Backbone as numpy.savetxt, mean C-alpha at the origin, in Angstrom:
# Nx Ny Nz CAx CAy CAz Cx Cy Cz
-21.63 25.84 -11.46 -22.61 24.76 -11.55 -22.24 23.83 -12.70
-22.14 22.54 -12.41 -21.76 21.57 -13.43 -22.98 21.16 -14.23
-22.88 21.27 -15.52 -23.98 20.91 -16.41 -23.73 19.51 -16.96
-24.42 18.53 -16.38 -24.23 17.15 -16.81 -25.11 16.80 -18.01
-25.78 17.79 -18.57 -26.51 17.56 -19.81 -25.58 17.65 -21.02
-24.38 18.16 -20.79 -23.40 18.29 -21.86 -22.55 17.02 -21.92
-22.42 16.44 -23.10 -21.67 15.19 -23.27 -20.20 15.39 -22.91
-19.63 16.52 -23.32 -18.22 16.78 -23.02 -17.97 16.86 -21.52
-18.90 17.46 -20.79 -18.77 17.54 -19.33 -18.80 16.16 -18.71
-19.69 15.31 -19.20 -19.79 13.94 -18.67 -18.50 13.18 -18.93
-17.95 13.31 -20.14 -16.71 12.61 -20.48 -15.56 13.11 -19.61
-15.45 14.43 -19.46 -14.35 15.01 -18.67 -14.41 14.54 -17.22
-15.60 14.61 -16.62 -15.73 14.19 -15.22 -15.62 12.67 -15.10
-16.03 11.95 -16.13 -15.88 10.50 -16.11 -14.41 10.08 -16.10
-13.59 10.76 -16.90 -12.16 10.46 -16.92 -11.52 10.81 -15.58
-11.93 11.93 -14.99 -11.40 12.30 -13.67 -11.82 11.28 -12.62
-13.05 10.80 -12.72 -13.54 9.79 -11.77 -12.72 8.50 -11.89
-12.34 8.13 -13.10 -11.55 6.92 -13.29 -10.16 7.07 -12.67
-9.57 8.25 -12.80 -8.25 8.47 -12.19 -8.33 8.36 -10.68
-9.33 9.00 -10.10 -9.49 8.97 -8.63 -9.94 7.59 -8.17
-10.90 7.01 -8.87 -11.42 5.70 -8.49 -10.38 4.60 -8.57
-9.47 4.69 -9.55 -8.41 3.70 -9.65 -7.55 3.68 -8.40
-7.29 4.87 -7.84 -6.50 4.94 -6.61 -7.28 4.40 -5.42
-8.55 4.82 -5.28 -9.35 4.41 -4.13 -9.50 2.90 -4.08
-9.76 2.28 -5.22 -9.97 0.83 -5.26 -8.68 0.05 -5.07
-7.52 0.70 -5.28 -6.24 0.01 -5.11 -5.60 0.27 -3.76
-6.08 1.27 -3.02 -5.50 1.59 -1.72 -5.72 0.46 -0.72
-4.78 0.25 0.20 -5.05 -0.70 1.28 -6.12 -0.16 2.21
-6.85 -1.05 2.84 -7.93 -0.74 3.79 -9.14 -0.16 3.06
-9.00 1.03 2.46 -10.14 1.64 1.76 -10.56 0.81 0.56
-9.62 0.14 -0.08 -9.94 -0.66 -1.25 -10.14 -2.12 -0.97
-10.08 -2.52 0.30 -10.24 -3.93 0.65 -11.71 -4.32 0.66
-11.94 -5.64 0.67 -13.30 -6.18 0.57 -14.24 -5.70 1.69
-13.77 -5.55 2.96 -14.71 -5.11 4.00 -15.31 -3.73 3.74
-14.62 -2.87 2.99 -15.18 -1.56 2.66 -16.24 -1.75 1.59
-17.50 -1.42 1.87 -18.58 -1.67 0.91 -18.31 -0.99 -0.43
-18.71 -1.65 -1.50 -18.52 -1.10 -2.84 -19.18 0.27 -3.00
-20.42 0.47 -2.51 -21.02 1.81 -2.62 -20.21 2.88 -1.91
-19.59 2.52 -0.78 -18.78 3.50 -0.04 -17.56 3.91 -0.86
-16.93 2.94 -1.53 -15.76 3.26 -2.36 -16.15 4.13 -3.55
-17.31 3.83 -4.13 -17.77 4.62 -5.28 -18.11 6.04 -4.84
-18.78 6.17 -3.69 -19.14 7.50 -3.18 -17.89 8.31 -2.82
-16.89 7.64 -2.23 -15.64 8.33 -1.90 -14.95 8.82 -3.17
-14.94 7.98 -4.19 -14.34 8.38 -5.47 -15.08 9.56 -6.07
-16.41 9.53 -5.99 -17.21 10.63 -6.54 -16.97 11.92 -5.75
-16.86 11.80 -4.42 -16.63 12.98 -3.59 -15.26 13.61 -3.88
-14.24 12.77 -4.05 -12.91 13.30 -4.36 -12.88 13.91 -5.76
-13.64 13.31 -6.68 -13.73 13.89 -8.03 -14.38 15.26 -7.98
-15.42 15.39 -7.17 -16.08 16.70 -7.02 -15.13 17.72 -6.40
-14.24 17.24 -5.51 -13.30 18.15 -4.86 -12.28 18.73 -5.83
-12.03 18.02 -6.92 -11.05 18.52 -7.91 -11.75 19.02 -9.17
-13.04 19.31 -9.04 -13.79 19.76 -10.22 -13.23 21.06 -10.80
-12.56 21.87 -9.94 -11.98 23.12 -10.44 -10.83 22.87 -11.41
-10.20 21.67 -11.29 -9.08 21.34 -12.18 -9.53 20.60 -13.43
-10.83 20.30 -13.51 -11.35 19.60 -14.68 -11.69 20.64 -15.74
-11.11 20.56 -16.92 -11.35 21.59 -17.94 -12.80 21.58 -18.42
-13.30 22.77 -18.70 -14.65 22.88 -19.26 -14.65 22.58 -20.75
-13.51 22.85 -21.39 -13.40 22.57 -22.82 -13.34 21.06 -23.06
-13.78 20.59 -24.20 -13.76 19.15 -24.49 -12.34 18.59 -24.48
-12.15 17.51 -23.75 -10.85 16.84 -23.73 -10.67 16.06 -25.02
-11.77 15.53 -25.54 -11.76 14.77 -26.78 -12.37 15.62 -27.88
-11.69 15.69 -29.01 -12.17 16.51 -30.12 -13.42 15.94 -30.77
-13.97 16.70 -31.67 -15.21 16.30 -32.34 -15.00 15.06 -33.21
-13.79 14.90 -33.75 -13.53 13.79 -34.67 -12.90 12.59 -33.97
-12.95 12.57 -32.65 -12.34 11.48 -31.90 -13.13 10.19 -32.09
-12.43 9.06 -32.04 -13.09 7.77 -32.18 -13.06 7.02 -30.86
-13.63 5.83 -30.87 -13.72 5.02 -29.66 -12.33 4.60 -29.18
-11.43 4.34 -30.11 -10.07 3.91 -29.74 -9.36 4.99 -28.93
-9.51 6.25 -29.33 -8.88 7.35 -28.59 -9.46 7.46 -27.18
-10.78 7.32 -27.07 -11.43 7.37 -25.76 -10.96 6.23 -24.88
-10.84 5.02 -25.46 -10.38 3.87 -24.69 -8.94 4.07 -24.22
-8.11 4.67 -25.06 -6.72 4.95 -24.68 -6.67 5.92 -23.51
-7.51 6.96 -23.55 -7.55 7.92 -22.45 -8.03 7.26 -21.16
-9.01 6.39 -21.27 -9.52 5.68 -20.09 -8.40 4.87 -19.44
-7.64 4.14 -20.26 -6.55 3.31 -19.73 -5.49 4.18 -19.06
-5.13 5.29 -19.69 -4.09 6.16 -19.13 -4.51 6.76 -17.79
-5.78 7.17 -17.69 -6.26 7.74 -16.43 -6.27 6.68 -15.33
-6.66 5.46 -15.70 -6.67 4.37 -14.73 -5.26 4.03 -14.27
-4.30 4.10 -15.19 -2.91 3.77 -14.85 -2.39 4.68 -13.75
-2.68 5.98 -13.85 -2.20 6.93 -12.83 -2.81 6.60 -11.47
-4.13 6.43 -11.43 -4.79 6.16 -10.16 -4.38 4.84 -9.55
-4.36 3.78 -10.36 -4.01 2.46 -9.85 -2.55 2.44 -9.40
-1.68 3.16 -10.10 -0.26 3.19 -9.73 -0.07 3.77 -8.33
-0.79 4.86 -8.02 -0.68 5.46 -6.69 -1.19 4.49 -5.63
-2.36 3.90 -5.86 -2.89 2.94 -4.90 -2.03 1.71 -4.77
-1.44 1.27 -5.90 -0.58 0.09 -5.89 0.65 0.32 -5.02
1.25 1.50 -5.14 2.43 1.81 -4.33 2.10 1.80 -2.85
0.92 2.33 -2.50 0.51 2.31 -1.09 0.29 0.88 -0.62
-0.29 0.05 -1.48 -0.58 -1.34 -1.10 0.71 -2.15 -0.99
1.64 -1.94 -1.92 2.91 -2.66 -1.86 3.66 -2.31 -0.58
3.63 -1.03 -0.21 4.28 -0.61 1.03 3.64 -1.28 2.23
2.31 -1.38 2.22 1.59 -2.02 3.32 1.94 -3.51 3.37
2.03 -4.16 2.21 2.37 -5.58 2.17 3.80 -5.81 2.65
4.68 -4.83 2.40 6.04 -4.95 2.91 6.08 -4.96 4.43
5.22 -4.15 5.04 5.13 -4.14 6.50 4.57 -5.46 7.02
3.65 -6.06 6.26 3.10 -7.36 6.65 4.15 -8.46 6.49
5.02 -8.31 5.50 6.05 -9.31 5.27 6.95 -9.45 6.49
7.22 -8.33 7.16 8.05 -8.36 8.37 7.39 -9.25 9.42
6.08 -9.11 9.59 5.36 -9.92 10.57 5.34 -11.38 10.16
5.21 -11.64 8.86 5.18 -13.02 8.38 6.50 -13.73 8.64
7.61 -13.01 8.42 8.93 -13.61 8.65 9.15 -13.88 10.14
8.87 -12.88 10.96 9.09 -13.05 12.40 8.11 -14.06 13.00
6.86 -14.05 12.52 5.88 -15.00 13.02 6.28 -16.43 12.73
6.84 -16.66 11.55 7.30 -18.01 11.20 8.43 -18.45 12.12
9.36 -17.54 12.41 10.48 -17.87 13.29 10.02 -18.10 14.72
8.90 -17.47 15.09 8.38 -17.64 16.45 7.56 -18.91 16.59
7.29 -19.60 15.48 6.58 -20.86 15.53 5.13 -20.79 15.12
4.70 -19.65 14.56 3.30 -19.51 14.15 3.05 -20.01 12.73
4.11 -20.46 12.05 3.93 -20.88 10.66 3.15 -22.16 10.51
2.99 -22.93 11.60 2.28 -24.21 11.50 0.77 -24.04 11.48
0.28 -22.91 11.91 -1.18 -22.66 11.93 -1.47 -21.35 11.24
-2.43 -21.36 10.33 -2.77 -20.15 9.60 -4.28 -20.00 9.52
-4.72 -18.77 9.30 -6.13 -18.44 9.18 -6.38 -17.84 7.81
-7.58 -18.08 7.27 -7.95 -17.43 6.02 -8.72 -16.16 6.35
-8.18 -15.03 5.91 -8.82 -13.73 6.16 -9.56 -13.31 4.90
-10.89 -13.29 4.94 -11.65 -12.91 3.74 -11.35 -11.50 3.26
-11.12 -10.57 4.21 -10.86 -9.19 3.79 -9.51 -9.03 3.10
-8.54 -9.87 3.50 -7.22 -9.81 2.85 -7.15 -10.73 1.64
-8.07 -11.71 1.58 -8.06 -12.65 0.47 -6.85 -13.57 0.47
-6.31 -13.86 1.66 -5.11 -14.70 1.74 -5.07 -15.37 3.10
-4.22 -16.39 3.19 -4.01 -17.07 4.46 -2.87 -16.40 5.20
-3.06 -16.20 6.50 -2.03 -15.60 7.34 -2.00 -16.34 8.67
-0.81 -16.39 9.26 -0.75 -16.95 10.61 -1.33 -15.95 11.60
-1.58 -16.41 12.79 -2.27 -15.57 13.78 -1.46 -14.33 14.14
-0.14 -14.46 14.18 0.69 -13.30 14.52 0.62 -12.25 13.42
0.66 -12.68 12.15 0.59 -11.73 11.04 -0.76 -11.04 10.99
-1.84 -11.79 11.25 -3.17 -11.17 11.25 -3.31 -10.16 12.38
-2.72 -10.46 13.54 -2.72 -9.51 14.65 -1.90 -8.27 14.28
-0.75 -8.50 13.67 0.12 -7.39 13.24 -0.59 -6.54 12.19
-1.38 -7.16 11.34 -2.11 -6.44 10.29 -3.11 -5.47 10.89
-3.79 -5.89 11.94 -4.76 -5.01 12.61 -4.05 -3.79 13.19
-2.88 -4.02 13.78 -2.11 -2.90 14.35 -1.68 -1.94 13.25
-1.21 -2.47 12.12 -0.78 -1.62 11.01 -1.95 -0.82 10.45
-3.12 -1.45 10.33 -4.30 -0.74 9.84 -4.66 0.41 10.78
-4.56 0.16 12.08 -4.87 1.21 13.07 -3.90 2.38 12.95
-2.60 2.06 12.83 -1.59 3.12 12.71 -1.78 3.86 11.39
-2.08 3.13 10.31 -2.27 3.73 8.99 -3.37 4.78 9.02
-4.48 4.45 9.67 -5.60 5.39 9.74 -5.36 6.46 10.80
-4.70 6.10 11.88 -4.45 7.06 12.96 -3.53 8.19 12.49
-2.54 7.85 11.68 -1.60 8.85 11.16 -2.11 9.52 9.88
-3.31 9.12 9.44 -3.88 9.68 8.20 -2.93 9.50 7.02
-2.29 8.34 6.95 -1.35 8.10 5.86 -2.05 7.99 4.51
-3.34 7.64 4.53 -4.08 7.60 3.27 -4.23 9.00 2.68
-4.12 10.03 3.54 -4.20 11.41 3.04 -3.01 11.74 2.13
-1.87 11.09 2.36 -0.70 11.33 1.51 -1.01 10.98 0.06
-1.72 9.87 -0.13 -1.98 9.40 -1.49 -3.20 10.09 -2.09
-4.14 10.48 -1.23 -5.26 11.29 -1.74 -4.73 12.64 -2.20
-3.80 13.22 -1.43 -3.18 14.48 -1.84 -2.37 14.30 -3.12
-1.74 13.12 -3.26 -0.95 12.86 -4.47 -1.84 12.81 -5.71
-3.00 12.16 -5.60 -3.89 12.08 -6.77 -4.47 13.45 -7.09
-4.70 14.27 -6.06 -5.19 15.62 -6.30 -4.12 16.46 -7.02
-2.86 16.26 -6.61 -1.78 17.02 -7.21 -1.59 16.68 -8.68
-1.89 15.42 -9.05 -1.69 15.02 -10.45 -2.57 15.82 -11.41
-3.72 16.31 -10.93 -4.60 17.07 -11.82 -3.98 18.42 -12.18
-3.13 18.95 -11.28 -2.43 20.20 -11.59 -1.18 19.96 -12.42
-0.53 18.80 -12.20 0.70 18.50 -12.91 0.43 17.91 -14.29
-0.60 17.06 -14.37 -0.93 16.39 -15.63 -2.38 16.71 -15.95
-2.64 17.60 -16.88 -4.03 17.92 -17.23 -4.79 16.68 -17.70
-6.08 16.72 -17.53 -6.92 15.59 -17.91 -6.79 15.33 -19.41
-6.56 14.07 -19.74 -6.44 13.69 -21.14 -5.09 13.97 -21.75
-4.13 14.46 -20.96 -2.81 14.82 -21.47 -1.72 13.93 -20.87
-2.08 12.73 -20.48 -1.12 11.83 -19.85 -0.14 11.31 -20.90
1.14 11.43 -20.59 2.18 10.89 -21.47 2.94 9.83 -20.68
2.47 8.59 -20.75 3.05 7.53 -19.93 4.45 7.19 -20.44
5.43 7.34 -19.56 6.82 6.98 -19.87 7.13 5.67 -19.16
7.39 4.63 -19.92 7.57 3.30 -19.35 8.80 3.24 -18.45
9.90 3.84 -18.88 11.16 3.73 -18.12 11.05 4.33 -16.72
10.59 5.59 -16.56 10.49 6.14 -15.19 9.48 5.38 -14.32
8.36 4.96 -14.93 7.35 4.25 -14.16 7.88 2.89 -13.71
8.58 2.18 -14.59 9.17 0.89 -14.23 10.23 1.07 -13.15
11.04 2.13 -13.28 12.06 2.40 -12.28 11.44 2.67 -10.91
10.31 3.38 -10.91 9.63 3.66 -9.66 9.11 2.38 -9.01
8.52 1.51 -9.83 7.98 0.25 -9.31 9.11 -0.61 -8.73
10.24 -0.69 -9.44 11.37 -1.47 -8.95 11.93 -0.89 -7.66
11.98 0.44 -7.58 12.52 1.10 -6.39 11.63 0.85 -5.18
10.31 0.94 -5.38 9.38 0.70 -4.28 9.40 -0.76 -3.86
9.53 -1.67 -4.84 9.60 -3.10 -4.51 10.86 -3.40 -3.71
11.97 -2.76 -4.07 13.21 -2.93 -3.30 13.04 -2.40 -1.89
12.35 -1.27 -1.76 12.09 -0.71 -0.43 11.21 -1.63 0.40
10.36 -2.41 -0.29 9.47 -3.35 0.41 10.29 -4.33 1.24
11.32 -4.92 0.62 12.15 -5.89 1.34 13.00 -5.19 2.40
13.43 -3.97 2.11 14.24 -3.24 3.09 13.45 -2.93 4.35
12.22 -2.42 4.18 11.41 -2.08 5.35 11.00 -3.33 6.10
10.80 -4.45 5.37 10.44 -5.71 6.04 11.58 -6.18 6.94
12.81 -6.08 6.44 13.96 -6.49 7.25 14.20 -5.53 8.41
13.98 -4.24 8.17 14.19 -3.25 9.24 13.21 -3.47 10.39
11.94 -3.70 10.05 10.94 -3.89 11.10 11.11 -5.24 11.81
11.50 -6.25 11.05 11.63 -7.58 11.64 12.97 -7.84 12.29
13.97 -6.97 12.05 15.32 -7.22 12.54 15.41 -7.38 14.06
14.78 -6.51 14.87 14.91 -6.68 16.33 14.43 -8.05 16.82
13.28 -8.49 16.32 12.75 -9.79 16.74 13.62 -10.92 16.19
14.04 -10.81 14.94 14.86 -11.87 14.33 16.19 -12.02 15.04
16.81 -10.90 15.41 18.10 -10.96 16.12 17.91 -11.58 17.50
16.83 -11.18 18.18 16.56 -11.75 19.51 16.31 -13.25 19.42
15.58 -13.68 18.39 15.31 -15.11 18.22 16.58 -15.87 17.85
17.47 -15.23 17.11 18.73 -15.88 16.74 19.56 -16.17 17.99
19.64 -15.19 18.89 20.37 -15.40 20.14 19.66 -16.43 21.02
18.33 -16.44 20.96 17.57 -17.43 21.74 17.89 -18.84 21.27
17.89 -19.04 19.95 18.20 -20.37 19.40 19.64 -20.76 19.71
20.55 -19.78 19.66 21.95 -20.07 20.00 22.07 -20.49 21.47
21.34 -19.80 22.34 21.37 -20.14 23.77 20.79 -21.53 24.00
19.71 -21.86 23.30 19.12 -23.19 23.45 20.08 -24.26 22.94
20.83 -23.93 21.89 21.82 -24.90 21.40 22.92 -25.16 22.42
23.36 -24.11 23.10 24.37 -24.28 24.15 23.82 -25.09 25.32
22.56 -24.83 25.67 21.93 -25.59 26.76 21.83 -27.06 26.39
21.50 -27.33 25.12 21.39 -28.73 24.68 22.73 -29.45 24.76
23.81 -28.72 24.47 25.14 -29.35 24.57 25.55 -29.52 26.03
25.18 -28.55 26.87 25.58 -28.62 28.28 24.74 -29.64 29.05
23.44 -29.72 28.73 22.54 -30.64 29.43 21.86 -31.51 28.38
22.49 -32.60 27.95 21.91 -33.43 26.88 20.56 -34.05 27.26
20.32 -34.24 28.57 19.07 -34.85 28.98 17.87 -33.93 28.78
18.12 -32.65 28.62 17.02 -31.68 28.49 16.47 -31.72 27.06
15.15 -31.80 26.95 14.49 -31.81 25.64 14.33 -30.36 25.16
15.28 -29.92 24.33 15.28 -28.53 23.88 14.12 -28.25 22.94
13.69 -29.26 22.19 12.60 -29.05 21.24 11.30 -28.66 21.95
11.12 -29.18 23.17 9.93 -28.82 23.93 10.02 -27.38 24.42
11.22 -26.92 24.74 11.40 -25.57 25.26 11.48 -24.51 24.16
11.80 -24.92 22.94 12.07 -23.93 21.89 10.86 -23.07 21.56
9.67 -23.70 21.48 8.49 -22.90 21.10 8.13 -21.87 22.17
7.94 -22.26 23.45 7.61 -21.23 24.45 8.71 -20.18 24.61
9.97 -20.59 24.48 11.06 -19.62 24.61 11.04 -18.63 23.45
10.89 -19.15 22.22 10.85 -18.28 21.04 9.64 -17.36 21.09
8.50 -17.90 21.50 7.28 -17.10 21.57 7.43 -15.98 22.60
7.93 -16.32 23.78 8.03 -15.33 24.86 9.03 -14.23 24.51
10.22 -14.62 24.08 11.24 -13.63 23.73 10.78 -12.78 22.55
10.21 -13.43 21.54 9.75 -12.70 20.36 8.68 -11.68 20.68
7.71 -12.06 21.51 6.62 -11.14 21.86 7.13 -9.99 22.72
8.07 -10.26 23.61 8.62 -9.19 24.45 9.32 -8.14 23.59
10.14 -8.61 22.65 10.86 -7.67 21.77 9.88 -6.95 20.85
8.88 -7.69 20.34 7.88 -7.08 19.44 7.12 -5.96 20.15
6.66 -6.23 21.37 5.93 -5.21 22.13 6.83 -4.02 22.44
8.12 -4.29 22.69 9.06 -3.20 23.00 9.28 -2.30 21.79
9.16 -2.85 20.58 9.39 -2.04 19.37 8.11 -1.38 18.84
6.96 -1.73 19.38 5.69 -1.16 18.90 5.66 0.37 18.94
6.17 1.02 19.99 6.12 2.50 20.00 6.84 3.17 18.84
7.77 2.45 18.21 8.53 3.04 17.09 7.84 2.84 15.74
6.80 2.00 15.70 6.14 1.69 14.43 5.54 2.92 13.75
4.84 3.80 14.48 4.27 4.98 13.79 5.33 5.83 13.10
6.47 6.03 13.75 7.53 6.84 13.14 8.08 6.15 11.89
8.30 4.83 11.98 8.83 4.09 10.83 7.84 4.11 9.66
6.57 3.89 9.96 5.56 3.87 8.90 5.41 5.24 8.25
5.39 6.29 9.07 5.25 7.63 8.53 6.39 7.98 7.59
7.62 7.67 8.00 8.79 7.96 7.16 8.77 7.13 5.89
8.37 5.87 6.01 8.35 4.98 4.85 7.32 5.44 3.82
6.12 5.79 4.27 5.08 6.20 3.33 5.36 7.57 2.74
5.95 8.45 3.51 6.33 9.76 2.96 7.37 9.60 1.86
8.34 8.72 2.09 9.35 8.46 1.07 8.76 7.82 -0.18
7.79 6.92 0.01 7.13 6.28 -1.13 6.37 7.29 -1.97
5.69 8.22 -1.30 4.94 9.24 -2.03 5.89 10.14 -2.82
7.03 10.50 -2.21 7.99 11.36 -2.91 8.56 10.67 -4.14
8.80 9.36 -4.03 9.30 8.60 -5.18 8.30 8.63 -6.32
7.03 8.45 -5.97 6.02 8.43 -7.02 5.83 9.80 -7.65
5.87 10.86 -6.85 5.69 12.19 -7.41 6.82 12.53 -8.38
8.01 11.98 -8.14 9.10 12.17 -9.10 8.77 11.51 -10.43
8.16 10.31 -10.36 7.78 9.62 -11.59 6.64 10.34 -12.30
5.74 10.94 -11.52 4.61 11.66 -12.11 5.10 12.83 -12.95
6.16 13.48 -12.49 6.69 14.63 -13.24 7.14 14.22 -14.64
7.57 12.95 -14.78 8.01 12.49 -16.09 6.84 12.21 -17.02
5.61 12.18 -16.48 4.43 11.93 -17.30 3.79 13.22 -17.80
4.39 14.34 -17.45 3.84 15.60 -17.93 3.92 15.67 -19.45
2.93 16.25 -20.06 3.01 16.41 -21.51 4.15 17.35 -21.89
4.80 17.05 -22.99 5.94 17.86 -23.40 5.54 19.20 -23.95
């Protein structure tokens, strides 16, 4: 039974809540604007309760601790949680980048929509692709990978014992950012290659039949070919996303090991 009349217990669980809450608020979908703020807070509280066995009963902060020490601990706990959520979000944005690149080549770059939940403008193809990615993300329970990661950190890094190492954390961020562009090119490559051949074919037609207005044909041809190839590659998206997110989690867990207290 948790005794919340004890100040030390409140501080310990508060620090754990900040670590978990930082991840929940930074995760894609769960941390986006359409998810009500009370729901995010309740989810953070529920996950904190789930790891209550890993929260020490002894005071994390000594009797002579000052406000500066408490503030430092708060920042360190938030860094761990936000870092996990940030990596998940960056990976998700990398998948969206593939749709943005292909959508522009298909001719959707001239019209864009403002999506309040994403807080950004996207063309219609990217917004459609985003809905598909969100469905796959939840269908494969990929958010469980990062919830499991934050739970594991309580066993690897005791509460209040975070030793943030700038070099490994920076290396992890750079590695994930590099993977962002790689996964974007991998997902967009089939459509981009098909569109490249389509444009080359239209160029040959323009040289063979100068009277033909190729500019009028380019948009419907690019749209049709692009959508056919995109739909043909959709069945492979779950496998690609699962492998990508699993690799991202493994990269972060390697960085977490470097934050263990010496």
